Backbone bond lengths (Angstrom), bond angles and torsions (degrees), N, CA, C in turn:
res aa  C-N    CA-C-N  psi(-1)  N-CA   C-N-CA  omega(-1)  CA-C   N-CA-C  phi
1 I - - - 1.462 - - 1.520 110.30 -
2 C 1.341 117.27 -40.31 1.475 120.09 -178.61 1.520 111.06 -64.20
3 V 1.332 116.95 -43.14 1.465 120.23 178.36 1.519 110.35 -63.96
4 L 1.335 116.27 -43.72 1.461 120.87 179.93 1.523 111.15 -63.97
5 A 1.339 116.33 -42.03 1.467 120.30 -179.86 1.523 111.12 -63.70
6 N 1.330 117.23 -40.50 1.464 120.43 179.02 1.518 111.71 -67.28
7 K 1.342 116.85 -36.51 1.467 120.06 178.65 1.523 111.46 -69.51
8 L 1.328 116.62 -30.83 1.464 121.13 -176.00 1.516 111.74 -98.00
9 W 1.320 116.92 22.96 1.452 119.88 -177.66 1.515 110.99 -84.58
10 G 1.348 116.33 128.78 1.458 121.30 179.09 1.512 110.65 -92.72
11 E 1.324 116.22 -163.25 1.458 120.26 -178.18 1.523 111.41 -69.49
12 K 1.324 118.04 -35.96 1.457 121.02 -176.17 1.521 112.19 -114.45
13 K 1.309 117.87 -35.98 1.460 120.72 179.00 1.515 108.88 -155.54
14 G 1.316 116.44 178.32 1.445 120.68 -177.46 1.513 111.87 -68.83
15 Y 1.320 116.20 141.98 1.461 120.11 176.79 1.524 110.75 -66.60
16 L 1.342 116.58 -47.28 1.454 120.74 -173.41 1.526 113.35 -117.34
17 I 1.323 117.93 -24.94 1.462 121.86 -177.81 1.521 109.21 -123.25
18 D 1.322 115.73 124.04 1.463 122.45 177.32 1.520 107.28 -101.04
19 G 1.311 116.57 107.65 1.465 121.02 -173.90 1.511 113.13 -104.69
20 Q 1.333 114.90 154.42 1.461 121.83 176.12 1.517 108.31 -134.97
21 G 1.315 116.41 127.19 1.450 120.92 -177.60 1.519 110.86 117.87
22 N 1.321 115.77 -171.19 1.454 121.53 -177.83 1.526 109.97 -87.88
23 Y 1.326 116.05 105.63 1.454 121.73 -178.98 1.527 112.07 -97.40
24 G 1.296 117.41 12.67 1.452 119.77 -177.34 1.519 111.57 78.92
25 S 1.310 116.36 -171.65 1.466 120.34 -176.87 1.514 110.61 -142.96
26 L 1.341 115.28 132.42 1.463 120.58 173.85 1.524 111.28 -71.98
27 L 1.342 116.53 -24.14 1.451 120.43 -175.40 1.523 112.09 -77.34
28 T 1.330 117.08 -48.58 1.459 121.23 -174.90 1.522 113.22 -97.82
29 G 1.345 116.55 -15.41 1.450 118.79 -175.12 1.517 113.20 80.82
30 M 1.324 116.72 9.67 1.462 120.55 179.59 1.524 109.85 -62.83
31 P 1.339 118.77 131.62 1.470 120.48 -177.71 1.522 111.77 -71.51
32 H 1.325 115.23 159.09 1.462 120.44 178.57 1.524 110.51 -77.43
33 A 1.319 115.58 164.65 1.455 120.83 177.79 1.530 110.19 -72.56
34 A 1.319 116.74 168.65 1.461 121.32 176.56 1.529 109.29 -61.00
35 T 1.321 116.23 152.57 1.467 121.11 -174.36 1.527 112.28 -59.89
36 R 1.325 117.77 -26.56 1.470 118.69 -179.00 1.524 112.33 -73.25
37 Y 1.332 117.52 -10.12 1.462 120.36 -177.65 1.531 112.99 -105.05
38 I 1.322 118.09 -0.74 1.465 119.38 -176.96 1.527 109.96 -124.73
39 E 1.316 115.43 154.17 1.459 122.34 179.26 1.527 108.47 -135.55
40 C 1.320 115.76 156.92 1.458 118.83 175.83 1.518 109.53 -154.06
41 R 1.310 114.91 159.16 1.462 121.85 176.11 1.516 108.20 -150.37
42 L 1.318 114.89 159.33 1.458 119.40 178.37 1.520 110.33 -75.93
43 T 1.313 115.73 143.66 1.457 120.46 175.26 1.532 109.08 -79.13
44 E 1.308 115.59 169.56 1.465 120.40 178.68 1.526 110.76 -62.32
45 L 1.325 117.02 -36.60 1.461 121.20 178.29 1.528 110.60 -60.20
46 A 1.328 117.01 -44.06 1.468 120.47 -179.90 1.523 111.27 -66.70
47 R 1.312 116.99 -42.99 1.463 119.99 -177.74 1.526 111.83 -63.77
48 K 1.328 117.23 -33.81 1.461 120.39 -176.57 1.520 113.02 -87.88
49 E 1.333 117.73 -34.86 1.463 120.51 -170.35 1.525 114.23 -105.56
50 I 1.317 119.02 -5.51 1.465 120.56 -179.96 1.522 111.76 -119.50
51 F 1.333 116.97 -33.34 1.458 120.96 -176.55 1.527 110.73 -114.36
52 N 1.337 115.28 132.21 1.453 121.35 174.86 1.533 107.70 -160.12
53 K 1.328 116.52 107.92 1.462 120.49 -176.21 1.531 112.04 -63.37
54 K 1.321 116.36 -30.70 1.472 119.63 -175.48 1.524 112.37 -71.15
55 T 1.309 118.09 -27.49 1.465 120.44 -178.47 1.528 112.44 -109.14
56 T 1.327 117.35 10.42 1.460 121.44 -179.03 1.530 110.12 -94.37
57 T 1.321 116.72 132.93 1.463 122.38 175.73 1.518 108.89 -91.22
58 Y 1.339 116.12 125.51 1.463 121.46 -177.63 1.530 110.73 -109.76
59 V 1.332 115.66 149.70 1.467 122.82 173.61 1.525 107.75 -133.32
60 P 1.328 118.10 157.11 1.471 119.71 177.45 1.524 111.16 -62.51
61 N 1.346 115.40 145.16 1.459 118.89 178.09 1.527 110.18 -77.38
62 Y 1.327 116.80 -170.12 1.466 120.48 -170.37 1.524 113.81 -61.30
63 D 1.333 118.71 -31.26 1.464 119.71 -179.94 1.529 113.15 -108.56
64 G 1.324 117.20 4.02 1.451 121.32 175.84 1.513 115.12 76.65
65 R 1.322 117.87 6.20 1.468 119.98 -178.73 1.527 112.00 -81.99
66 K 1.302 116.86 -30.44 1.459 121.21 -177.45 1.522 109.14 -131.92
67 E 1.314 114.10 178.55 1.464 119.93 176.63 1.519 109.37 -118.74
68 E 1.313 114.89 147.91 1.460 120.31 178.30 1.522 109.08 -132.66
69 P 1.330 117.36 149.91 1.477 119.52 -178.17 1.515 111.74 -71.73
70 V 1.332 115.77 143.13 1.464 120.41 173.53 1.529 108.80 -66.08
71 Y 1.318 116.61 -45.81 1.464 123.48 172.35 1.522 107.31 -158.62
72 L 1.313 116.53 158.59 1.455 121.15 179.95 1.533 109.46 -81.99
73 P 1.332 117.37 139.41 1.475 120.49 -179.47 1.527 111.84 -77.82
74 A 1.329 115.91 68.34 1.464 120.60 -176.61 1.522 110.77 -80.47
75 K 1.316 115.64 130.68 1.470 120.76 176.37 1.526 111.70 -94.01
76 I 1.315 116.24 -10.66 1.464 121.51 -175.71 1.532 109.12 -95.35
77 P 1.335 119.24 139.34 1.479 121.28 178.33 1.528 111.80 -73.74
78 L 1.333 115.85 72.42 1.468 121.26 -174.12 1.524 112.62 -65.50
79 L 1.329 117.78 -33.60 1.458 120.32 -177.17 1.523 111.62 -59.50
80 L 1.334 116.43 -47.66 1.462 120.12 179.66 1.528 111.34 -76.57
81 M 1.305 116.64 -28.69 1.462 120.58 179.77 1.529 110.90 -67.92
82 L 1.345 116.21 -44.58 1.456 121.34 -177.73 1.518 112.92 -84.93
83 G 1.340 116.11 -36.33 1.442 119.49 -169.53 1.521 110.08 80.01
84 A 1.302 117.04 167.97 1.461 121.12 179.79 1.521 109.27 -156.78
85 D 1.329 114.78 151.99 1.461 120.08 179.71 1.514 107.60 -154.40
86 G 1.332 117.66 115.54 1.450 118.99 -177.89 1.505 112.30 -167.83
87 I 1.342 114.90 167.47 1.455 122.24 -178.71 1.519 108.35 -124.82
88 A 1.323 116.44 132.67 1.460 121.73 174.97 1.524 108.30 -116.33
89 V 1.322 117.09 -159.46 1.461 120.88 -178.57 1.530 109.03 -75.90
90 G 1.309 116.16 100.80 1.460 120.62 177.90 1.512 115.07 77.04
91 L 1.338 118.76 2.05 1.456 122.12 -178.78 1.523 110.12 -134.64
92 S 1.292 115.88 149.85 1.465 120.88 174.01 1.517 108.71 -137.92
93 T 1.311 115.72 149.99 1.463 120.24 178.46 1.514 109.62 -128.48
94 A 1.300 116.47 148.49 1.458 122.81 176.15 1.523 107.46 -144.91
95 I 1.331 115.77 107.79 1.460 121.89 -179.34 1.523 107.69 -119.71
96 L 1.298 116.93 122.91 1.459 121.52 -177.69 1.528 110.31 -81.68
97 P 1.331 118.14 146.77 1.473 120.65 179.47 1.516 112.02 -70.86
98 H 1.336 115.50 154.41 1.460 122.51 179.75 1.514 110.30 -129.20
99 N 1.304 115.10 163.62 1.462 121.89 178.50 1.531 110.16 -74.57
100 F 1.333 116.02 131.67 1.458 121.55 -174.92 1.529 111.45 -60.93
101 I 1.320 117.37 -47.43 1.467 121.35 -178.16 1.526 110.67 -64.93
102 E 1.326 117.12 -40.31 1.457 120.32 179.26 1.529 111.45 -65.17
103 L 1.326 117.35 -34.50 1.460 120.79 176.72 1.527 110.83 -64.81
104 L 1.337 116.36 -43.21 1.464 119.71 178.59 1.522 111.12 -64.28
105 E 1.326 116.91 -40.76 1.470 120.23 178.14 1.527 110.76 -64.65
106 A 1.334 116.89 -36.45 1.468 120.00 177.89 1.526 110.58 -66.65
107 E 1.336 117.42 -39.49 1.460 120.24 178.12 1.531 111.23 -65.38
108 I 1.321 116.73 -38.62 1.469 119.94 175.95 1.532 110.06 -62.20
109 A 1.342 116.19 -40.95 1.471 119.83 178.76 1.526 110.89 -64.14
110 I 1.337 117.46 -36.91 1.474 120.18 178.04 1.523 110.20 -65.02
111 I 1.335 116.62 -44.24 1.466 120.41 179.95 1.528 110.87 -62.88
112 Q 1.325 115.87 -40.13 1.461 120.52 -179.35 1.526 112.71 -86.00
113 K 1.348 116.71 0.62 1.466 123.24 179.18 1.528 111.30 57.04
114 K 1.327 114.19 48.49 1.460 121.23 177.99 1.527 109.44 -113.58
115 P 1.322 117.68 153.99 1.479 119.57 178.46 1.533 110.72 -70.83
116 Y 1.320 115.36 152.71 1.465 119.88 178.78 1.524 109.19 -156.58
117 E 1.312 115.51 161.65 1.463 122.45 174.77 1.522 108.38 -130.13
118 I 1.308 116.36 141.19 1.461 119.56 177.77 1.523 109.37 -145.02
119 Y 1.323 115.55 136.81 1.456 122.67 -179.71 1.524 109.18 -131.09
120 P 1.323 117.18 162.78 1.470 119.17 177.31 1.524 111.45 -60.29
121 D 1.305 114.88 156.18 1.463 121.42 178.73 1.523 107.57 -141.30
122 F 1.326 116.45 137.53 1.454 120.85 -173.47 1.532 110.48 -121.46
123 Q 1.337 114.72 138.95 1.465 119.62 -177.61 1.521 112.78 -65.07
124 L 1.329 116.95 -27.69 1.463 120.07 -177.55 1.517 112.41 -80.19
125 G 1.325 117.24 -5.09 1.466 120.07 179.38 1.518 110.67 81.29
126 G 1.326 115.67 -138.57 1.453 121.08 -179.57 1.520 112.03 92.60
127 I 1.322 115.21 -176.12 1.459 123.33 -179.61 1.524 107.93 -114.62
128 M 1.332 116.93 133.79 1.462 120.82 -174.49 1.528 110.75 -120.73
129 D 1.332 115.05 138.38 1.463 122.72 174.95 1.523 107.37 -114.08
130 V 1.340 117.60 118.74 1.469 121.93 -176.38 1.527 111.66 -108.23
131 T 1.329 117.27 26.62 1.461 120.76 -179.26 1.522 111.54 -59.67
132 D 1.336 117.75 -41.23 1.464 122.70 -177.01 1.525 112.05 -98.61
133 Y 1.315 117.12 21.38 1.467 121.72 -177.97 1.522 108.64 -117.26
134 Q 1.321 115.60 133.51 1.466 119.42 179.97 1.524 110.05 -142.43
135 D 1.317 115.53 101.17 1.464 122.78 173.55 1.531 112.32 53.64
136 G 1.324 115.87 46.79 1.459 120.33 176.67 1.509 114.58 93.46
137 L 1.326 118.72 -10.48 1.454 122.21 -179.20 1.525 109.90 -109.38
138 G 1.330 116.57 143.21 1.452 120.58 179.74 1.522 111.44 107.62
139 K 1.305 115.86 -139.63 1.462 119.87 -178.56 1.521 110.16 -151.04
140 V 1.314 115.28 158.59 1.461 121.38 174.45 1.527 108.02 -121.43
141 K 1.303 115.31 150.79 1.454 121.44 176.62 1.530 108.27 -107.38
142 V 1.312 117.18 125.82 1.465 121.06 -178.38 1.525 109.40 -118.45
143 R 1.319 114.58 143.08 1.464 121.23 -178.98 1.514 110.38 -129.52
144 A 1.308 115.60 151.71 1.454 120.76 170.35 1.523 108.87 -70.72
145 R 1.308 115.99 148.99 1.461 119.75 175.87 1.526 108.09 -88.64
146 I 1.320 116.09 118.10 1.468 121.79 -177.22 1.523 108.46 -116.48
147 E 1.320 116.70 124.06 1.461 122.32 -178.48 1.527 110.43 -112.89
148 K 1.328 114.21 151.00 1.464 120.37 179.06 1.527 109.68 -94.16
149 E 1.327 116.20 131.03 1.466 122.07 176.10 1.518 108.44 -138.86
150 D 1.335 116.07 111.59 1.472 121.47 -178.25 1.529 110.13 52.04
151 K 1.339 116.61 -117.67 1.460 120.82 179.87 1.523 112.32 -104.60
152 T 1.309 116.38 18.01 1.466 120.74 -179.41 1.519 110.52 -123.85
153 L 1.319 114.90 164.59 1.456 122.33 172.60 1.521 107.71 -114.95
154 V 1.340 116.43 142.10 1.460 120.86 -177.58 1.526 108.84 -125.81
155 I 1.322 116.43 124.03 1.464 121.96 174.89 1.525 107.51 -90.25
156 T 1.329 117.00 119.52 1.469 121.49 -175.97 1.531 113.15 -112.35
157 E 1.334 117.78 -16.01 1.465 121.78 177.43 1.515 108.57 -141.60
158 L 1.342 116.73 149.83 1.454 121.90 -172.71 1.528 111.45 -114.25
159 P 1.338 117.44 155.04 1.463 119.64 170.55 1.530 109.49 -69.06
160 W 1.331 116.58 151.70 1.459 121.55 -179.42 1.533 110.66 -61.49
161 G 1.319 116.08 132.47 1.459 120.80 179.38 1.508 114.06 95.57
162 E 1.314 117.28 -9.61 1.460 121.05 178.77 1.533 110.18 -101.95
163 T 1.325 115.80 160.75 1.467 122.68 173.70 1.528 108.29 -126.84
164 T 1.306 115.88 169.35 1.470 118.64 178.18 1.523 110.86 -62.14
165 D 1.339 117.24 -34.23 1.466 120.62 178.60 1.527 110.97 -66.96
166 S 1.332 117.08 -44.78 1.464 119.79 -178.20 1.530 111.39 -68.64
167 I 1.335 116.36 -37.20 1.471 119.61 177.44 1.527 110.06 -65.24
168 S 1.336 116.83 -45.30 1.466 120.73 179.76 1.531 110.44 -61.57
169 A 1.336 117.40 -42.47 1.461 120.69 179.12 1.524 111.14 -63.98
170 S 1.335 116.28 -37.94 1.461 120.03 178.73 1.524 111.52 -65.94
171 I 1.331 115.78 -40.14 1.476 119.45 178.94 1.530 110.41 -68.23
172 E 1.334 116.84 -39.23 1.470 119.94 177.50 1.521 111.33 -62.51
173 D 1.321 116.66 -39.48 1.462 120.56 178.35 1.524 110.86 -64.71
174 A 1.343 116.84 -42.52 1.465 120.24 177.49 1.527 111.10 -66.75
175 L 1.325 115.84 -31.91 1.472 120.06 178.91 1.524 110.82 -67.14
176 K 1.343 116.40 -40.23 1.463 120.15 178.41 1.521 111.24 -64.12
177 K 1.320 116.57 -32.32 1.468 121.21 178.86 1.521 111.75 -86.10
178 K 1.337 116.31 2.19 1.467 123.18 178.67 1.528 112.12 60.72
179 K 1.335 114.95 39.44 1.452 120.36 178.34 1.527 112.70 -93.07
180 V 1.327 117.49 -24.97 1.466 122.09 -179.72 1.520 109.20 -127.73
181 Q 1.335 115.29 146.57 1.468 120.50 -178.18 1.533 110.14 -94.48
182 V 1.323 115.45 66.52 1.457 122.15 179.05 1.527 108.20 -115.37
183 R 1.313 115.93 135.42 1.468 119.40 -179.35 1.525 111.86 -96.73
184 K 1.346 117.68 -45.33 1.458 121.45 -178.56 1.527 110.34 -139.92
185 I 1.319 114.94 152.04 1.466 121.82 177.88 1.517 108.47 -120.38
186 H 1.326 116.99 124.45 1.463 122.13 179.42 1.530 108.54 -118.93
187 D 1.320 116.26 110.71 1.469 121.27 179.01 1.522 108.65 -91.59
188 L 1.332 116.49 105.27 1.465 122.61 -177.91 1.530 110.88 -109.80
189 T 1.314 117.27 27.07 1.462 122.12 -176.82 1.524 111.04 -69.37
190 S 1.341 115.64 134.90 1.469 121.43 171.93 1.523 107.03 -128.93
191 D 1.344 116.30 -102.22 1.470 118.55 173.96 1.523 111.38 -85.60
192 K 1.326 117.58 -12.23 1.460 122.80 176.01 1.521 109.42 -130.65
193 V 1.324 115.44 151.80 1.464 120.29 -178.74 1.529 110.18 -72.41
194 R 1.315 115.23 132.08 1.466 120.34 173.61 1.532 108.36 -154.97
195 I 1.325 114.78 103.06 1.461 120.78 175.56 1.525 106.97 -116.57
196 E 1.311 116.99 114.25 1.469 122.07 -179.19 1.525 109.23 -93.35
197 L 1.326 115.65 128.70 1.459 122.27 179.74 1.526 108.86 -110.80
198 E 1.291 115.09 112.59 1.468 120.78 178.57 1.523 108.63 -85.49
199 L 1.331 117.30 120.82 1.459 121.75 -173.57 1.522 111.99 -85.13
200 Q 1.319 115.00 158.39 1.456 121.17 176.00 1.529 109.86 -71.34
201 P 1.303 117.71 154.35 1.481 120.02 179.82 1.529 111.11 -57.22
202 G 1.314 115.25 131.26 1.460 121.07 178.53 1.515 115.12 81.33
203 A 1.330 117.66 1.83 1.475 120.49 -179.00 1.523 110.08 -73.28
204 N 1.313 115.42 142.76 1.458 121.77 178.38 1.532 109.20 -90.38
205 Q 1.334 116.63 130.45 1.458 120.41 -176.08 1.527 112.11 -64.78
206 D 1.336 117.65 -45.43 1.463 120.59 -177.95 1.529 111.43 -63.30
207 K 1.330 117.12 -42.72 1.464 120.34 179.23 1.523 111.05 -66.42
208 T 1.326 116.81 -35.12 1.471 120.32 178.59 1.522 110.71 -67.45
209 I 1.337 116.59 -40.16 1.468 119.87 177.69 1.524 110.18 -62.33
210 T 1.338 117.00 -43.64 1.467 120.80 177.65 1.520 111.07 -60.63
211 A 1.335 116.76 -40.84 1.464 120.79 179.15 1.522 111.59 -67.21
212 L 1.328 117.60 -36.87 1.462 121.05 178.56 1.526 110.87 -63.23
213 Y 1.328 116.02 -41.44 1.461 119.77 178.37 1.536 111.03 -68.50
214 A 1.324 117.28 -31.33 1.469 120.90 -174.88 1.529 112.62 -83.13
215 F 1.338 117.85 -36.40 1.467 120.24 -168.70 1.531 114.00 -116.83
216 T 1.332 118.82 2.92 1.459 120.73 178.82 1.530 109.05 -130.32
217 T 1.312 115.16 177.51 1.471 120.13 178.26 1.524 112.32 -82.51
218 C 1.325 116.81 17.02 1.466 119.69 173.09 1.524 110.61 -66.36
219 E 1.332 116.88 -15.33 1.456 122.03 174.41 1.519 108.69 -134.58
220 K 1.327 116.27 135.24 1.460 120.65 178.74 1.521 109.39 -152.64
221 S 1.328 116.46 161.15 1.459 122.42 177.50 1.518 109.79 -107.63
222 L 1.326 116.30 141.19 1.455 122.62 178.56 1.520 108.73 -121.39
223 S 1.314 116.01 122.60 1.466 120.66 179.93 1.522 110.34 -84.50
224 S 1.329 114.76 150.93 1.462 120.92 178.48 1.524 108.59 -132.51
225 R 1.335 115.88 122.14 1.468 121.59 179.47 1.524 108.08 -148.64
226 P 1.331 117.44 83.98 1.474 121.11 -172.12 1.536 112.68 -75.68
227 I 1.317 116.11 96.27 1.459 121.36 171.66 1.525 107.40 -102.03
228 V 1.311 116.29 120.56 1.464 121.47 -175.99 1.530 109.49 -128.37
229 L 1.329 116.08 166.58 1.462 120.95 174.70 1.531 108.59 -86.06
230 A 1.300 116.33 114.85 1.468 122.40 178.26 1.521 108.05 -124.21
231 G 1.337 116.07 114.94 1.455 119.89 -176.31 1.509 112.89 67.57
232 G 1.338 116.87 27.76 1.458 121.19 179.02 1.510 114.50 83.39
233 R 1.335 117.72 4.06 1.460 121.28 -179.38 1.526 110.35 -128.15
234 P 1.331 117.75 146.38 1.472 119.82 177.04 1.527 111.11 -68.64
235 K 1.312 115.51 136.16 1.465 120.24 -176.51 1.523 109.85 -149.14
236 L 1.308 116.14 141.67 1.460 121.33 176.91 1.521 109.12 -85.08
237 L 1.332 116.34 117.18 1.461 121.80 -179.71 1.518 110.24 -122.59
238 T 1.313 116.19 153.69 1.460 120.49 172.84 1.529 109.17 -84.34
239 V 1.314 115.62 169.46 1.466 119.99 178.92 1.525 110.59 -62.77
240 R 1.323 117.51 -39.15 1.470 120.69 179.13 1.526 110.87 -64.07
241 Q 1.318 117.33 -40.43 1.462 119.74 178.80 1.533 111.42 -66.10
242 I 1.327 116.39 -38.65 1.468 119.93 177.30 1.529 110.01 -64.58
243 L 1.318 116.73 -42.46 1.468 120.25 178.55 1.523 111.32 -63.96
244 E 1.322 116.89 -40.22 1.471 120.10 179.12 1.527 110.86 -63.14
245 K 1.329 117.02 -39.77 1.463 120.13 176.88 1.527 110.97 -67.41
246 N 1.340 117.05 -34.96 1.464 120.20 176.03 1.525 111.12 -64.28
247 V 1.328 115.95 -39.77 1.464 119.92 178.61 1.528 110.43 -65.75
248 E 1.332 116.83 -41.32 1.471 120.11 176.42 1.522 111.03 -59.59
249 R 1.310 115.73 -43.22 1.474 120.21 -179.99 1.525 110.76 -66.90
250 L 1.329 116.49 -40.89 1.465 120.77 177.70 1.522 110.63 -60.38
251 T 1.328 116.57 -44.62 1.468 120.74 179.11 1.528 111.31 -62.80
252 E 1.332 115.73 -43.40 1.468 120.51 -179.50 1.527 111.18 -63.63
253 L 1.338 117.20 -46.41 1.464 120.66 -179.06 1.529 111.53 -65.11
254 T 1.334 115.88 -41.36 1.466 119.38 179.42 1.529 110.67 -63.58
255 K 1.337 116.64 -41.18 1.467 120.59 178.33 1.525 110.93 -62.89
256 R 1.336 117.24 -43.03 1.464 121.01 179.42 1.524 111.18 -63.42
257 E 1.324 116.77 -41.62 1.462 120.43 178.89 1.523 111.04 -62.42
258 L 1.334 116.35 -42.47 1.466 119.80 -179.75 1.535 111.22 -67.51
259 E 1.323 116.77 -37.49 1.463 119.65 177.27 1.527 111.39 -65.25
260 I 1.340 116.76 -41.14 1.465 120.56 177.45 1.524 110.35 -64.47
261 R 1.316 116.32 -42.75 1.467 120.49 179.25 1.527 110.87 -64.72
262 L 1.342 116.99 -38.51 1.457 121.05 177.75 1.529 110.54 -62.85
263 G 1.334 116.54 -42.35 1.458 120.03 177.49 1.516 112.21 -63.04
264 E 1.313 117.36 -40.04 1.472 121.24 178.66 1.528 110.90 -64.81
265 L 1.308 116.25 -42.42 1.468 119.81 179.02 1.529 110.79 -67.96
266 D 1.324 116.87 -35.95 1.464 120.59 177.85 1.534 110.51 -64.70
267 D 1.347 116.70 -43.15 1.464 120.59 177.23 1.527 110.81 -63.68
268 L 1.337 116.25 -39.73 1.458 120.11 179.26 1.529 111.21 -65.96
269 F 1.335 116.37 -38.48 1.455 121.02 178.56 1.540 111.07 -62.28
270 H 1.336 115.70 -46.38 1.457 120.23 179.40 1.535 111.35 -64.85
271 A 1.337 116.40 -37.88 1.475 119.48 -179.64 1.527 111.38 -65.21
272 R 1.311 117.00 -33.23 1.467 120.44 -176.21 1.523 112.75 -88.37
273 T 1.326 116.90 -17.25 1.465 118.49 -178.05 1.535 111.13 -106.91
């Protein structure tokens, strides 16, 4: 739940999970508190767009005592929103996360049959190169954002998958190998990333930035290979194809909800007349 809540965190609060307590930090890698100290609940968006008993198909559970849903009737493109990375029997998938608002705008463009572009988006920020990326296939190169301040360098955004601790450890390792001209590292991260790098006397800022990208995890590549279950079988799909299937599902669920509501209103009309 803590990992999911952090992935679904918006600018002000969680998109789908409203948490209370110490959920850890994506920036520093700080672990979450014990489960007895944290609480969570679904947001209104989650309750309305992911759960609906009337449109959910149920099957008996393993012992036949209860029923469980085959899948949740989600109207939101959660797969692309969250991303996924895993290995199964002979298959592996790697789906990069995307911006929630951009996904909704892309779905609107599909419905209206308008052109659109969509690329991965990462909560940690950073700089992205999509030269080798094509509609979900290939790879992207992500870099930390490094700014110049007086005689120091300041890291303000991180590559996806890194933390301030891992970046600092990587820079320290490069420093021991004399690959970067950094004298001290000051991690001043709180709610925003701020790692100050104090340079050695006479060090050039531009050359140091180039060395940081070359010899530390300030730059990394992320592969994308979206293999999903389509029709009960694993299949390689592009991001556009996944979005189109999400739109089809959204249309189907919305139609079913309206038909159920129409039936309820029809029954109510007959009962009152």
